[in-house]
N, C-alpha and C positions, 0 to 999 in steps of 0.2 A: 739863208740871208739874214741881214741886219735887222730886218723889221721882226723876222719870225724869232730872233735870239732876244730882242728887247721885250716882245710880247713874253716870252717863257719866263723872263726875270721876273716879271709881275707876279706870277704864280709858284716861282721855284721853291720858295720857303716853305710851301706846304709838302714837298716832297723829298725824300731821302735821295732818290735817284730819278733822272729823266733820261729816256732814252729816245731817239729820234728814229724811226725805221723806215728803211728804205723799201724792203720788200712787205707789202702788208698781206701776210701770209700767217696762218695759226701757229703754225710750227715755230716760226721767228719768236712769236709773242711768247710761245711755251717755253723756248730756249732761255730767254730774257729771264723769266720768272724763275725756272731751275738754276741759272746762272745766280740769282738773288737769294736764292733759296727762301722763297715767299710762296705763301699758298696763293693759288689765282684768285680769291676771293679778297685778298688785300691790295691787289693792283688796281690802278686807276687807268683806264686807257682815254686819253682826250684825242678826239679826231673829227675831221670834218666830213668823211666819207662813210655812209651807212653800209656802203657795200664793201667795205674794206676794213678799217679800224674798227668800226662799231661791232661788225659781223664778227670779226675774229676775237675780238675780246668777250663778247656775248658766247661765242662757242666755248671757252674756255670758263667762262663763271666769272670774269673780272666785271670790275665796276665800269660802265661806259658813260662817257660824257661827250655829247656831239657839240662840237661847235658849230653852228649853223650859219656860214658864212662863204664867201668866196664862191667858187665855181661849182661846189656841190649843195648849194644852198637850196635849191629846188628839188632835191631828192626827196623821195618819201619811202619810208619803209615798205617793202612787200611782203616781208616774212617775219616773224616773231623774233628769229636771231639778229633782224635788223633794227629793233627798238632799242633806243639807248636808255639807260637808268635817268638820265638827265640830259636836257636840251638848254643851250644857252646860245645867246647871239653876241655876247660881250665877255671880256675877260673879267669883269666886275661880277657878272653872274656866275662864273666859274668859281671865283672867290667866296662868293656867298653859299654856293654848294658846298664847297671844301669846310668853310667854317661852320656850317650845320652839320656836316659829318663829324668834325672834331667835338664840337659840341656835345652832340647824341654819343659819342663814344665814352666822352668823359662822364656824362651822366649815368651810363650803363656801367661804367667802372666803378662809380661812386656807389650803386646799387647791390655791387658784388660784395658779399661778406667773406673775408678770408679767415 
């Protein structure tokens, strides 16, 4: 939808690739990671369903960000694999999380001696 595309544009500059997944299955997430030749730990999954996107991402060891809104906003994690790394209710909160991750990575890189 147009609103979904405009929302993604607000956070797109943080990502090298953005995929929309129709089938929320662990294997599909793994296939995308394999196509990109990226370790699972470097992939950020943003989703609104803890039983779908968040669970799949966590099962693979990906970074998970739950967008708490819409029809799944009342869902609560029942199992550890449904607990996201970060919960947000707005795109501004997602950008804050992403900025903090980038800053932390930059600091870690500065502390690494070559």
